[in-house]
C-alpha positions in Angstrom: -71.4 35.1 29.0 -70.4 35.4 32.7 -67.5 33.0 33.5 -66.7 31.6 36.9 -63.0 32.5 36.5 -60.4 33.2 33.9 -59.0 29.6 34.1 -62.3 28.1 33.0 -62.8 30.7 30.3 -59.3 30.3 28.9 -59.6 26.5 28.8 -63.0 26.7 27.2 -61.4 28.8 24.4 -58.7 26.2 24.0 -61.1 23.2 23.8 -60.3 21.1 20.7 -56.7 22.1 20.4 -53.5 20.5 21.8 -53.4 20.7 25.6 -56.2 21.1 28.1 -59.7 22.3 27.4 -63.1 22.5 29.1 -66.6 22.2 27.7 -70.1 20.7 28.1 -71.3 17.6 26.4 -75.0 16.8 26.0 -74.8 14.1 23.4 -77.6 11.5 23.0 -79.9 13.6 25.2 -78.1 12.7 28.3 -77.7 15.1 31.3 -75.1 17.7 30.6 -71.5 16.7 31.5 -68.7 19.2 32.2 -65.5 17.8 30.7 -61.9 18.6 31.3 -60.1 17.2 28.3 -56.5 16.8 27.3 -55.3 16.4 23.7 -51.8 15.1 23.0 -51.6 16.6 19.5 -53.3 19.3 17.4 -56.1 18.1 15.1 -54.9 17.0 11.7 -51.3 16.3 12.9 -49.8 12.9 11.9 -49.4 10.8 15.0 -45.8 9.6 15.5 -45.2 5.8 15.6 -44.1 5.3 19.2 -44.3 1.5 19.4 -46.2 1.9 22.7 -49.9 2.7 23.4 -50.6 6.4 23.3 -53.7 8.2 24.5 -54.4 11.0 22.1 -57.5 12.4 23.8 -58.6 11.9 27.4 -61.8 13.1 29.0 -62.5 13.6 32.7 -66.0 14.4 33.8 -65.9 17.1 36.5 -68.4 18.7 38.9 -66.4 21.6 40.2 -64.1 24.1 38.5 -60.5 23.0 38.9 -59.4 26.7 39.2 -61.9 28.4 41.5 -64.0 25.5 42.9 -67.5 26.7 41.9 -70.1 24.0 41.3 -70.3 24.1 37.5 -73.9 22.8 37.0 -75.3 25.5 39.3 -73.1 28.3 38.0 -73.7 27.6 34.3 -77.3 26.3 34.4 -78.5 29.1 32.1 -75.6 28.8 29.7 -75.4 25.1 28.9 -76.3 25.5 25.2 -73.4 28.0 24.7 -70.9 25.7 26.4 -72.0 22.6 24.5 -69.3 21.1 22.3 -70.4 17.5 22.3 -68.5 16.9 19.1 -65.2 17.2 21.0 -66.0 14.5 23.6 -64.3 11.2 23.3 -66.5 8.9 21.2 -68.6 11.8 20.1 
């Protein structure tokens, strides 16, 4: 696969783990969404009782690469199936 930049590639590789990740979601037959996601803990980790609301996973739908600025839908139009990790999206 040809990546737009090392930042996007590295964050795609980290998707699903603690920290930031990028991927495509095409769940329910919707138009593909490019997602920048943050996970507060690794999968399977027991969440500490904080006594306050805590967001464990946050998704932000993006149109441009946060690292190089390329328009994602245009750059990756032939690679959407390879980038699809719909199961990682919040609610999915």
